[in-house]
N, C-alpha and C positions, 0 to 999 in steps of 0.2 A: 258742693255749694249749690243751693237751690236757685241762685240767681245767675249761674253760669250755664249758658245755653250753647249746645254744639250744633253746628250746621256742617253736614258731611255729605258724602256721596262719591261716586267715581269721578275720574278726571273730566274736566271740560263740560260740566253740567250747569255752570252759572253760579257756583258758590261765592266766588270772589266778587262778582257783580252784585249779588244780593247783600253781601257783607258791606261792600262799599256804600250801598244805598242806606243800610242801617247806620253806618258810621256818619253819613251825611246828615242823618236825623239825630246826631249827638249821642248815639249809643256807643259804648266802649266795645272795641273789637280786638281780639288777639289774632294776629296773622298766622297763617299756616307755616309750620316749621319746615316742611319738606322743600318748598320752593326756595326759601332762604338758604337752606343747606346746599341745594343744587347750584344756586347762583355762586355762593361762596366757594364751593369745591371746584367748580368750573373755572372761576377766576384765578384760583391758586394752584390749579392742576392737581387737586387732591383726589383721593381714592374713595371717599365716602359718597359714592354716586350709585344709583340703582343699576347702571349699566357697567359699573366697574367692580364694586365690592358691596353687594347687597346687605351683608351682615353688618359691616361697618356703617353703612348708610342707616340701617335700622337702629343700631345703637345710638347713633347721633340724633336721629329723630326722637327717640325716647328721652335722651338727655335734654334736648332743647325743649321738648314738650313739658317735661317736669319743671324746668326753669321758668318757662312761660306761665305755667299754672301757678307756681309759687309767687311770681311777680304779680299776677292778677289778684291772687289772694291778698297780698300785702297792699296793693294800690286800689283795689276795687272791693273792699270787704263787704259792702252792702249794695253796690250798684249792679244793675243788669249788665252782663257782659256776654258777648257772643264770641265763640271760638270757631275759627276757620279750621275745622277738623279738631280732633283731640288726641290724647295719647293712645286711645283705643284704635285709632286709625293706624298707628305704628304697630300695635299688637296684631291687627288684621294683616298688615303687610308682612310681618314676621311669619304668620301662619301661612300666607299665600306662597312664601318662598321656602317653606319648610324649615324655618329657623326657630328652634326651641329656646324660648327666653328662660333665664334662670329664675328660681323661686324668689331670690332677692329682688330681681328686676320686677317681677310680677307684684310683689308686695308694694314696691314704690308706685307702680301703675295704679293699683287699687286704692292708694291713698289720694289719688286725684279723682274727686267725685264731682259730678255735674248734675244739673237738673235732670230728673227722670225722663223728661221729654227731650228726645233728640230729633232734630229735623234733618231729613235726608232728601237730597235732590235726585230724582231718577235720571237715567240716561236720556239724552235728548240729542238725537242724531243731527238735527238741523243746525245746531249751534256747535257741535263738537269739531274741534280742530287740534292738531298737534302743534308744538312749538319746540324751542330749544330745551325747555324744561319738562315738557309733557310729550313723551314719545310713544305712549301706549296706542295700539290700534283700537278700532271701535269694539271688537270682540273683548279685548282685555278691559276696556272701560266698562262695558256691560257687566262682565264677570266681577270686577271690583265693586260695583254697586251692590250686587247680591251678597258678596262676602262682607262688605261693611255692615249691611243690614243685619246679617246673621251674627256678626261679632257683637254689635250693640245689644241685640236681643239676648244673646247668650250671657251678657253681663248685666241683665235685668233692666235695661232701658226700654222705654216705650218709643218705638221708632215711628215718626210721623212723616209720611210722604208729602213733600211740598209740590203741589201741582205745577205742571208745565204752564207757563204763561208769561206775561210781561213782568218786568221787574217790580212795578208797583203792586200788582196782584200778589206776587210772591211775598213781598215785604209785608203787606197787610195780612196775608195768611199767617205768617210767622207771628206777627205782633198780636193778632187775635188769639192765638193759641198760648201765648205766655201770660195773658191777663187773667 
């Protein structure tokens, strides 16, 4: 979908803050699947957590991402919509943990198409912090950024680096590039 824009990057780089600013300007936003899964699994003492069962966590991220994509397709057929990560982030995670996804799963993944321009936020040490859902150290956060960039490029997307800056500068940068 040409009007579905992905904002991605490693953990703790300001994605959610940027997406909240876009949402405040009345843009539609699809929230990140991973944080919701972690919250739900933690509350229910589930196993689909990156520190418990990485493969189950990956499978759940893919399933939720497909559901989110299908919901957005049904409810925002012609409106600009921003995704806090996409299904390719889950594919990247699978690659990073050495989990080979089935051919059937990859077919489903490839049915979820986004605008060819993908916005990636680079590592930003000054704002990086861990929390109950984000446990990666700084080196892992940096590595994730490079892996994400590579994954999107491998799937034919043009990856655009969103410069480090205040939230309004970042928001205007994204909006300028989608017009």
